[in-house]
C-alpha positions as CSV (number, residue, x, y, z in Angstrom):
1,M,-1.9,46.5,28.2
2,V,-2.8,44.4,31.2
3,V,0.1,42.9,33.0
4,D,-0.2,39.7,34.9
5,A,1.5,40.5,38.3
6,Q,2.1,36.8,39.1
7,K,3.9,36.3,35.8
8,L,6.0,39.5,36.4
9,L,7.1,38.2,39.8
10,E,8.0,34.9,38.4
11,S,10.0,36.5,35.7
12,K,11.7,38.6,38.3
13,V,12.9,35.5,40.1
14,I,14.3,34.0,37.0
15,L,16.1,37.2,36.0
16,S,17.5,37.5,39.5
17,K,18.9,34.0,39.4
18,L,20.3,34.5,35.8
19,S,22.0,37.8,36.7
20,N,23.6,36.2,39.7
21,G,25.0,33.3,37.7
22,V,22.6,30.6,38.8
23,N,20.7,28.3,36.5
24,P,16.9,28.9,37.4
25,I,15.9,25.4,36.5
26,D,18.1,23.5,38.9
27,D,19.9,26.2,40.9
28,S,23.3,25.0,39.7
29,P,26.1,27.6,38.9
30,I,26.2,28.8,35.3
31,F,29.6,27.8,33.7
32,E,32.1,30.6,33.3
33,E,32.3,30.0,29.5
34,S,28.5,30.6,29.1
35,F,27.3,33.6,27.2
36,L,25.1,34.3,30.3
37,N,28.3,35.3,32.2
38,H,29.2,37.9,29.6
39,P,29.3,41.4,31.3
40,K,27.0,42.9,28.7
41,I,24.4,40.1,29.3
42,V,24.7,40.2,33.1
43,R,24.3,44.1,33.1
44,T,21.2,43.8,31.0
45,L,19.7,41.1,33.3
46,F,20.3,43.3,36.3
47,Y,18.7,46.3,34.6
48,L,15.6,44.3,33.7
49,N,15.4,42.9,37.2
50,D,15.6,46.4,38.7
51,Y,13.1,47.7,36.2
52,I,10.6,44.9,37.2
53,T,11.1,45.7,40.9
54,K,10.4,49.4,40.4
55,Q,7.3,48.7,38.4
56,I,6.0,46.4,41.2
57,E,6.9,49.0,44.0
58,Q,5.3,51.9,42.1
59,K,2.1,49.8,41.6
60,T,2.0,50.8,38.0
61,L,0.5,47.4,37.1
62,L,-3.1,47.4,36.3
63,P,-5.0,45.6,39.0
64,R,-6.9,42.4,38.3
65,K,-10.7,42.6,38.4
66,P,-11.8,41.2,41.8
67,T,-13.4,37.8,41.6
68,K,-15.0,37.6,45.0
69,F,-17.6,39.7,46.8
70,I,-16.0,41.2,50.0
71,I,-17.7,43.6,52.4
72,T,-16.4,44.6,55.8
73,E,-18.6,45.1,58.9
74,E,-17.9,48.9,58.7
75,Q,-18.9,49.0,55.1
76,L,-22.1,47.0,55.8
77,A,-23.0,49.5,58.5
78,N,-22.6,52.3,56.0
79,V,-25.2,50.9,53.6
80,V,-28.0,53.4,53.2
81,L,-31.1,51.9,51.7
82,P,-33.8,54.1,50.1
83,S,-36.9,54.6,52.1
84,G,-40.0,52.8,51.2
85,K,-40.3,49.6,49.1
86,I,-37.4,49.0,46.8
87,G,-36.4,46.6,44.0
88,I,-33.5,44.3,44.2
89,N,-31.4,46.3,41.8
90,E,-31.9,49.4,44.2
91,F,-30.5,47.2,47.0
92,A,-27.6,46.1,45.1
93,K,-26.7,49.7,44.1
94,A,-26.8,50.8,47.7
95,V,-24.3,47.9,48.6
96,N,-22.1,48.7,45.7
97,R,-21.8,52.3,46.7
98,V,-19.9,51.3,50.0
99,I,-17.7,48.4,48.8
100,D,-14.1,48.9,47.5
101,P,-14.2,48.0,43.8
102,Q,-10.5,47.3,43.9
103,V,-11.0,44.6,46.5
104,S,-14.6,43.3,45.8
105,K,-16.6,42.4,42.8
106,K,-19.9,44.2,42.6
107,I,-23.1,42.4,43.6
108,T,-26.1,42.3,41.3
109,G,-29.8,41.9,41.7
110,H,-29.6,38.8,39.6
111,M,-27.2,37.2,41.9
112,I,-29.4,37.8,44.9
113,N,-32.6,36.7,43.1
114,K,-30.9,33.5,42.0
115,K,-30.2,32.6,45.6
116,L,-33.7,33.5,46.7
117,K,-35.1,31.2,44.0
118,E,-32.8,28.4,45.1
119,L,-34.2,28.9,48.7
120,G,-37.7,28.8,47.5
121,I,-38.4,32.4,48.5
122,L,-39.0,33.6,44.9
123,S,-40.1,31.8,41.8
124,E,-40.0,32.2,38.0
125,M,-42.7,32.5,35.4
126,V,-42.4,32.5,31.6
127,D,-44.6,35.0,30.0
128,E,-46.5,34.7,26.6
129,E,-43.4,36.2,24.8
130,G,-41.1,33.5,26.3
131,K,-39.4,36.0,28.7
132,V,-38.6,34.5,32.2
133,N,-39.8,36.8,35.0
134,T,-39.0,36.7,38.7
135,I,-42.2,36.5,40.8
136,T,-43.2,36.2,44.4
137,N,-44.7,32.9,45.7
138,E,-46.5,31.7,48.9
139,N,-43.2,32.0,50.9
140,S,-42.3,35.5,49.8
141,E,-44.6,37.6,52.0
142,G,-43.1,36.1,55.2
143,Y,-39.7,37.5,54.2
144,G,-41.1,41.0,53.4
145,I,-41.2,40.5,49.7
146,E,-44.3,41.8,47.8
147,N,-45.6,42.5,44.3
148,E,-46.3,46.1,43.2
149,K,-48.1,47.1,40.0
150,R,-45.8,49.3,37.8
151,T,-46.1,50.7,34.3
152,F,-43.2,51.0,31.9
153,N,-43.6,52.2,28.2
154,G,-47.3,51.8,28.5
155,R,-47.0,48.2,29.7
156,E,-48.3,47.2,33.1
157,Y,-46.3,44.6,35.0
158,E,-45.8,43.2,38.6
159,K,-42.5,44.3,40.2
160,V,-41.0,42.4,43.1
161,V,-40.3,44.8,45.9
162,Y,-38.9,44.6,49.4
163,N,-40.6,46.3,52.4
164,D,-38.7,47.2,55.6
165,V,-38.8,43.6,56.7
166,G,-37.5,42.4,53.3
167,K,-34.7,44.9,53.3
168,E,-33.6,43.8,56.8
169,F,-33.7,40.2,55.7
170,L,-31.5,41.0,52.7
171,L,-29.0,42.9,54.8
172,N,-28.8,40.1,57.3
173,N,-28.3,37.3,54.8
174,F,-26.9,38.4,51.5
175,I,-23.3,38.3,52.6
176,G,-23.6,34.5,53.3
177,W,-25.3,34.0,50.0
178,M,-22.6,35.7,48.0
179,S,-19.7,33.7,49.8
180,E,-21.6,30.5,48.9
181,N,-21.5,31.4,45.2
182,E,-17.7,31.7,45.0
C-alpha cells in the first residue's frame, strides 16, 4: 500500500490538536462535555499520533516516484559513455546509471530526441508502414549526429548515432533541456 506522506502529516496535525483538546477547524477549546475529552478517546488519539510520528521517523513510507530530472555536477562528471558512435538510448542509460532514482526521474532517449526535434537538429519521417522514425537532417552533422546503416531481424535501417562531438554536445546541453520539460 502506498502512503501519501503529505496526507499522513496533515492527519498527524489534526490528531495532535484533537488529543490536546483543541478543535482543529478553528483552534478553539473542545468543550469539557464532548466525547472527545473522554480519557479513552484521548488515549487513542495520542496513541495514533505517536504511531504516525514513528512511521515518519522510521521512513517506512514508500517514497513517491520522482517527477523531475535532477543530476548533480558530481554525478554528471561520473557519466561514462561507451566509446565510438552511440545511439541516444545508450546515452540515456549511461546517465541513468549515475543518478539517484530516489531523487530523480530517469531520462529517456525519447525525451532527448523530442527536444532535438524541437530545436530542428533532428527530424521525423513516416515510413511506408506508417511508423514514425527519427532521422537526421541538414543541421544534424554540425552537432556530431550521423546516420549509420544497421540490420535487425533481417531488416536494414538507418540508425541515428552520436560521434564524439555529438556525445559532448549532449553532455553539455541535456540538463537544460530536461529542466525545460518540467
